[in-house]
C-alpha positions in Angstrom: 185.7 107.4 115.9 182.8 109.6 117.3 180.8 106.4 117.8 183.6 104.8 119.7 184.1 108.0 121.8 180.4 108.0 122.5 180.6 104.5 123.9 183.6 105.4 126.1 181.7 108.4 127.4 178.7 106.3 128.2 181.0 103.8 130.1 182.5 106.6 132.1 179.1 108.0 133.0 178.0 104.6 134.2 181.2 104.1 136.2 180.6 107.4 138.0 177.1 106.6 138.8 175.4 108.6 136.0 173.2 106.3 134.1 172.5 106.7 130.4 168.9 107.6 129.8 167.1 106.6 126.7 164.5 109.2 125.8 161.6 108.3 123.5 159.2 110.3 121.6 156.2 109.6 119.3 156.4 111.9 116.3 153.5 112.6 114.0 154.3 113.4 110.3 152.7 113.1 106.9 153.3 111.7 103.5 150.7 113.2 101.2 147.3 112.8 102.9 148.5 109.9 105.1 149.1 110.7 108.8 152.0 108.7 110.2 153.5 108.3 113.6 157.1 107.3 114.1 159.1 106.4 117.3 162.3 108.3 118.2 164.8 107.1 120.7 168.2 108.6 121.8 170.5 108.7 124.8 169.6 111.9 126.6 173.0 112.1 128.5 175.0 112.5 125.3 175.6 115.9 123.7 176.5 116.9 120.2 175.4 115.5 116.9 175.7 111.8 116.3 174.9 109.2 113.6 171.2 108.4 112.9 169.7 105.0 112.2 166.3 104.7 110.5 164.4 101.5 111.5 161.8 100.0 109.2 159.3 97.6 110.8 158.1 94.1 109.7 154.9 93.7 107.8 152.9 93.8 111.0 153.4 97.6 111.3 155.2 99.8 113.8 154.7 97.5 116.8 156.6 97.0 120.1 159.3 94.8 118.4 160.4 97.7 116.1 160.3 100.1 119.1 162.5 97.8 121.2 165.1 97.7 118.4 165.0 101.4 118.2 165.7 101.7 121.9 168.6 99.2 121.6 170.2 101.4 118.9 169.8 104.4 121.2 171.7 102.6 123.9 174.6 102.1 121.4 174.8 105.9 121.1 172.8 106.4 117.9 169.7 108.5 117.4 167.2 106.0 116.1 163.8 106.6 114.4 161.3 103.9 113.6 159.3 105.1 110.7 155.7 104.2 110.0 154.9 102.8 106.6 151.2 102.2 107.0 149.6 105.1 108.9 149.1 106.1 112.6 147.8 103.2 114.6 147.9 100.6 111.8 149.3 97.6 113.5 148.1 94.0 113.1 148.8 90.4 114.2 146.7 89.0 111.3 149.0 87.6 108.5 146.3 88.2 105.9 145.9 91.9 106.8 149.7 92.3 107.1 150.1 90.8 103.6 147.6 93.2 102.1 149.3 96.2 103.7 152.8 95.2 102.7 151.6 94.1 99.3 150.6 97.7 98.5 154.3 98.7 98.6 155.6 95.5 96.9 153.4 96.3 93.9 154.3 100.0 93.9 158.0 100.4 94.6 158.1 104.2 94.0 155.3 104.6 96.6 157.4 102.6 99.1 160.5 104.6 98.5 158.6 107.9 98.9 156.9 106.8 102.1 160.2 105.7 103.5 161.8 109.0 102.4 159.3 110.9 104.5 160.5 109.0 107.6 164.1 109.6 106.6 163.4 113.4 106.4 162.1 113.3 110.0 165.3 111.6 111.3 167.5 114.1 109.4 165.6 117.0 110.9 166.3 116.1 114.5 168.8 118.4 116.2 170.8 115.5 117.7 171.5 113.9 114.3 174.4 114.4 112.0 172.5 114.3 108.6 175.7 113.3 106.8 175.9 110.1 108.8 172.7 108.1 108.5 172.0 104.4 107.9 168.8 102.3 107.7 167.9 98.9 108.9 164.8 96.8 108.3 163.3 93.6 109.3 161.5 91.2 106.8 159.2 93.6 104.9 161.4 96.4 106.3 164.5 94.8 104.9 162.9 95.0 101.5 162.1 98.7 102.1 165.6 99.7 103.0 167.1 97.9 100.0 164.6 99.8 97.8 165.5 103.0 99.5 169.1 102.4 98.5 168.1 101.5 95.0 166.2 104.7 94.8 169.4 106.7 95.6 168.6 107.6 99.2 171.5 109.4 100.9 172.5 106.7 103.3 175.9 105.5 104.4 174.6 102.0 104.6 171.6 99.7 104.8 171.1 96.5 106.7 168.4 94.0 105.8 167.5 91.4 108.4 165.8 88.4 106.8 164.3 90.8 104.1 163.0 90.2 100.6 165.7 90.6 98.0 163.9 90.7 94.7 163.2 93.9 92.8 161.4 94.6 89.6 164.1 97.0 88.5 167.6 95.5 89.3 169.3 98.2 87.1 168.3 100.7 89.9 171.2 99.3 92.0 173.5 101.7 90.1 171.9 104.4 92.2 173.1 102.9 95.5 175.3 105.4 97.3 176.3 103.5 100.5 177.2 100.0 101.5 174.8 97.1 101.8 174.7 94.3 104.4 172.2 91.4 104.0 171.7 89.1 107.0 169.9 86.0 105.9 168.6 82.7 107.4 170.2 79.9 105.4 167.0 77.9 105.7 164.6 80.8 104.9 162.0 79.3 102.6 160.7 82.6 101.4 163.7 83.5 99.4 164.5 81.1 96.5 168.0 80.3 95.4 167.1 82.1 92.1 166.2 85.3 93.9 169.3 85.2 96.0 171.5 84.6 92.9 169.7 87.4 91.1 170.3 89.8 94.0 174.0 89.0 94.2 174.4 89.5 90.4 172.5 92.8 90.7 175.0 94.0 93.3 178.0 92.8 91.2 176.8 94.5 88.0 176.2 97.8 89.8 179.6 97.4 91.6 178.0 98.0 95.0 180.1 97.4 98.2 177.9 94.6 99.6 178.0 91.7 102.0 175.7 88.8 102.6 175.9 86.7 105.7 174.1 83.3 106.1 173.1 81.9 109.4 172.8 78.1 109.5 169.6 76.6 110.9 167.9 80.0 110.8 164.6 80.5 109.0 162.6 83.6 108.3 162.2 86.3 111.0 165.0 84.7 113.0 165.6 87.9 115.1 162.1 88.2 116.6 161.4 86.1 119.7 157.6 86.3 119.0 157.8 85.3 115.4 156.7 81.7 116.0 153.4 82.8 117.5 152.0 83.7 114.1 151.9 80.0 113.2 153.5 80.5 109.8 155.5 77.6 108.5 159.1 78.6 107.9 159.1 81.4 110.4 160.8 81.2 113.8 163.3 82.7 116.2 166.9 81.6 116.4 168.8 83.0 119.3 172.3 82.4 117.9 171.4 84.1 114.6 169.8 86.9 116.4 172.9 87.6 118.5 175.3 87.2 115.6 173.4 89.3 113.2 173.2 92.2 115.7 177.0 92.0 116.2 177.4 92.0 112.4 175.3 95.2 112.2 177.4 96.9 114.9 180.6 96.1 113.1 179.1 97.4 109.9 178.1 100.7 111.5 181.6 101.1 113.0 182.8 100.9 109.4 180.3 103.2 107.6 180.3 105.8 110.4 184.0 105.9 110.9 
């Protein structure tokens, strides 16, 4: 209800000539000895506490794409924080380098959960945020991260994975999931096998998680990112319809979990 009211307030402000203003901040924080820098965005015309959304970047690092999504969430009335999984300034366009960086967390799931938890703590600490109403979204590598956060028992109302990896070495951990799960998946994504998809769905069933999985026909991996095809990776490409539909699915999901 507060989210809906926030949207109505924004509409009134626009109608009366007062434009919503997205404020952004770079925030340094640490996880152990690693210096990190996240990206915060929120609507500066709104008052009072509101839901927070944690954003986890693709395997490239915290680049402009993740920041743009964070600003989009702010325009919807959320306080959004794009965390940093790799370290301040660690961004690449080289698939080999990205694979190495992301691989460190795929092979060490506890490390990935702890690094993500450091970003979640930053979001919870912001004065604009209602710490009891927080969700997380992630893209590709980030989709895997938010699912692992949920499996690790993170205090989240819900997680949304956009074309993320679904496999986990410890499927029994799904019993720790506290919130709801939404997986938005390209039906023609070659990076998730039918066996991995089936295993994920069975994992959710066995743990009695409130989960949804939506397939987008004709969509491959990284279907939400307009720049994804530039990497020259087979099976990776943008799909405008799937991008639009998946964002709407996320919005409906948030209306439910933040009610």
